[in-house]
Structure formats: structure tokens, C-alpha cells
C-alpha positions, 0 to 999 in steps of 0.5 A, a space after each residue: 711437230 706441226 708448226 710454220 713462220 709466215 714471213 714476208 719480203 718486207 713489211 705490208 706485203 700481206 702476212 697478216 692476211 695469209 696468217 689470219 686466213 691460215 688460222 681461220 681455214 685450218 681452224 674450220 678443218 678442225 686443227 687446234 691452231 695456235 698463233 704467235 707473233 714474232 717481235 713485241 707487236 700487240 696489234 696483229 696478235 689481236 687478229 690472230 685471236 679473233 681468227 683463231 676462235 679466242 686462242 690467245 696469240 703470243 710474242 716470240 721476242 728474241 731481244 726481250 726474252 733469252 732464247 732458251 725463255 722464248 722457247 720454253 714459251 713456244 712449247 708450252 704454248 704448243 702443249 694443247 695445239 695441233 699446228 703453230 701458224 707464227 707471223 714474222 715481223 717486217 721483212 724476213 731478216 729484219 730485226 734489231 737495228 744494228 743487230 745483223 738480223 737479231 730477233 728477226 723472224 728468221 732468228 726465230 725460224 732457226 731458234 725454233 726449227 721452224 720452216 718459212 713460207 714467204 709471202 711475196 707481193 706480186 702485184 708489181 711483179 712477173 718474172 722477177 719475182 724468181 730473182 726476188 726469191 732466189 735472193 731470199 733463198 741464198 741469203 742465209 742457207 741455214 733458213 730452210 724455205 719451204 714455199 712461197 704465198 703470192 698476193 696482190 696477184 692479177 689472174 691465172 696468167 699472172 700465176 703462171 708466170 710468177 709460178 715458172 719463175 719462182 720454181 724454175 729460177 729460185 727452186 722453191 715450190 709456190 704453194 698458192 696465191 691471193 688475188 687482190 681485193 679491197 676485202 682483204 686490206 686490213 684497217 690502217 692508222 698510225 701505229 699499224 692496223 686497228 686493233 681488233 679489240 676495238 669492235 672494228 670491223 674485223 669479222 668480215 676481214 677474217 671471213 675474207 682472208 678465209 674464203 682467199 686462203 682456202 681457195 688459193 692455198 695448197 692446205 694440204 701440201 703447206 701442212 705436210 711442209 710444216 713439219 718441225 722438230 719440237 725445240 730443246 728448252 731448259 728446266 727454268 724457273 720462269 713458271 712454278 711447277 704447279 700454278 699457286 691458288 691466288 693470294 691476291 687480285 690484280 685488276 687489269 684495264 681491258 677495253 678498246 683504249 687498253 689492250 696491249 699485254 703479253 699473253 705470256 706475261 698475264 699467265 705468269 701473274 696467274 701461275 705465281 698467284 694472282 687472280 686478273 680482274 678486268 675492267 674497263 676505264 671507259 666504262 666501270 665507275 670503279 676498280 674492282 672492289 677485291 683488287 689489291 693491284 692496278 695493271 693498265 696496260 698500253 693502247 690508244 687512250 688518246 682515241 677515247 680521251 672524251 670518254 676516259 675524262 668523262 668518267 670522273 668516278 674511275 679517275 677518283 677510284 685510281 686516285 684513291 689506290 694511289 692514295 692507299 699505297 695500292 701496286 699501280 703498274 702502267 705502261 705507255 697508254 696506261 701512263 697518259 691515263 695516270 698522267 694530269 692530262 692529255 690533247 689529243 690529235 685535234 688540240 683539245 685537252 682532257 683532264 686525266 687521274 693526275 697521279 703522274 706529273 705528265 701532260 702527253 700530247 699528240 699535238 706534235 706527234 711523231 713515232 717513238 719506236 725501239 727496243 730499250 735498255 732500261 735501268 731502275 733509277 730507285 727501288 720500283 714496283 718490278 726492280 730494285 735500284 740499279 736492276 736492268 731490265 730489257 723494254 720495248 717503245 711504241 708510241 705516238 704521243 710525247 711529253 709536253 715537258 720532261 718529268 722531274 729527274 727526282 721521279 724518274 723510274 729508269 734511266 735509258 742508254 742512248 738517251 739525252 736525258 736519259 730518265 724515263 717515266 714515273 715511280 713514287 711509293 707502290 706506283 709505277 708508270 713508264 712508256 716503256 713495255 716490259 715482258 714479265 718473262 724478260 727474267 728467266 727466274 719470273 722475278 718480275 711477275 713474282 715481285 708484282 704478285 708479292 707486293 699486290 699480295 703484301 697490299 691485301 694482307 694490310 689491308 685485311 689487318 687494317 694497317 
């Protein structure tokens, strides 16, 4: 198997630029590339998918997922691919806070037997680069550091000094370098990059990254180093032996405002019998008429609040679906859409669906981020009372006031008060992002599909 993990000495060194450039350059050479992203990130994968010609990037997260499940998902995705390009997260050894590298890029590389190529921002380095790489090489000898790609290089004389330092003192080959160019800067804002799904000018960035990697990186040598043994997997009940024929349809919000989904989670819903019907809360007048459930993922509804609020027929359609008892699952941005109102960064209040007793605001915005252990406070769409699930939280908005305890969906460790989200009837909405593969028997996805199937049957029988 061919595969390589692109890691960084820290965040912001150019991992995404190198990864996107490699995906596009290798694809142009006729290889079937499969992109992956370490961690729970939704935005970087949108650029991976664009560079890979529409091949969906997948998340590899060793905190959200058991290691055997993560390996199984990796091997499953690689069944039709020639080479895996995996983008790391933060610095090579950075993972869960307090976890001594748990769920880091290095952790994933060890589990998948992948060689690592380290991206070094060399704009302010010369001879010291060797010391830096030597430290990364010696920090954990079980991580196979196969090469280095330099970013932000000033020119040939600069790269000659960097190469000599790294190869002679650290003993790691330099596989290439990228110059400092404005075109190689990815569009950014709070929470990271601007998603490619927003229709931002991603194509010029992908094209520039491809050219820089093609010119500056020794691709044949990188592929020679990218040999990896197929990871060990286990028999699992995560997916059915054969995909089941559709028994129901789930409407899934997909537009500029809502794009945060784990591809493997969507695959699980389809495998267990759900047809996924995309709809746009911004542009469509109503939910798809054949839908028996609704899934609204995360995104940036605050940037499109005016359009969402003005689409009153869609808000009416969501309210009607809730009143009929259709299963509705909403995460983060989806929670904000289902709330009563949303205050944007300009302090303008916009009316939302009013299903959830929540008023969200960016008026006093601050970043909330981290892994969460959550316990179901009551029976919900996904869990029985007392069952637990691992989740991730990543948002800039906040509630104007705590939601009532009587409506809470989860109890979250290390939180005061411990309540999170909203659950009532068949509606579950929360700031937490959940991976449907978190349970290795596929119970989360199966339960959602079963509830949607029951709703379709009830609708057909008129009950």
C-alpha cells in the first residue's frame, strides 16, 4: 500500500498547502488519490476533496473512534485508491490536551504504519533547521520520519543551507521546497480556513499549490518512501455485510451555510438503508417531500443569517416537520438554525425556526473547542438515557442564556452547569459533533435510520 502522512512542526506551517498540492499533482499523473485528515476538522477536508477531483476526504480521529474502527475505515476507503495522502493536525505530536499525544498525527501514523513527511516553515530559519528536525526525529523513534518538505523558502541559496543542515545533522532527506508566494496562502477567518464549499476562490489556491509542489517536490522519491503495510483490521458490525436497500430517506442540509459532516458517517447512514436527499436551507422553499427525517450539520449560519431568516417557507417547513414528529438531528450550526434567533457579529438579530428554546449570539464571541464525554440526559434520537458518546465541540457563537435543564440532551463532564443541547420527542439538537462510527457496531447510524424508517411507515399508514 502507498500512503504518507503530511505533518507539521506546528499549526500554520503549510500542511494544507502541501497536502492539496500533492493531491492535485499526483492526480494529474493518473494516480487515484484518497485524502484524509487527522482530527475532527471539517474545513481542511473541503480543500482536499476539491484537489482530489471530488473524492471525499475522510477524518481519522483516535479520540472519537476506537483504533480498530479507525483502521477499518482507512482500509475501506483505500480499496479503490492508489495512494493515501493524510494531513496531520497541529504539530506532529500534538493531540488531546493532557493526553500525552493521544489522537495526534504521530498516534495515527503509528496505528496505520504510515511514513511521515514533516513540513517545516523555513521563512525564519537557516542552519537551525537541522536542530529542529533532529528534535522531531529523536522525540519518538517509533514514528518513521521519512522526509522533510520546506515551506516559505527564500530561494536556492536558502534551500541549500537548509538542506545541508537537515540532511547532515538530522539525517532526514529533504524532498523539496515551496517558495513564499501570496497565492499559496489559504483564505482564513475565525475557526480556520474559509471552506471551499462556500464557493470561495479555492480553484486558484489549488492550482497554485499544484504548481508549487510539481516544481519544488521530488514526487517519484516521495512515492518511493510512501510504502506502508496494510493496517490490521478486525471483523466489525459497523457496516452491514452488504449495503441494505433504502428503507427511508433523510434530508441533509448541504449549502454554503451547512457543510460540516464526516463522510464515513454519511456512508453509514446509506449503508444501513437511508437515501440522503440534499437540500439548501438558504435556497430551497421546503424540505424534500420524500424525506422522513432531517439532518442539519454544522457550518457558518451566522454568515448567512439574513438569507436563512428571509427564507420563511423553509423555516415553516422545519417547524411542520417537528410538529409531525419527524426525526430531526442538528449539530452546532444546525442547532442555531433550529433556535429562536441568531445575533450575528454586527449585533443584528435574525429570527430562526423557533423549535429549540435557544438564542445564539456572536456579540460576545469566543472560541469553544475541545473533545467532550457526553452522557444522554434522557432518551434521544440517538441514545438511551445514561448511554455515553464521545463528541467534539468547535464554535464561535454562544447561547445568550442557558437552556432549561428539563430539555437538556446531554450531561457533559467538566462543565458547570453540565447540561448541553436540547432533546424533545424526535428532535435532538446540540453544539456537540458526533461521529456515527463512534460505536463499532454502527448503533448510532442504525438507530437514526430505524427512527426515520418508522416515521416513513407511520406516514404511509396515516398514523
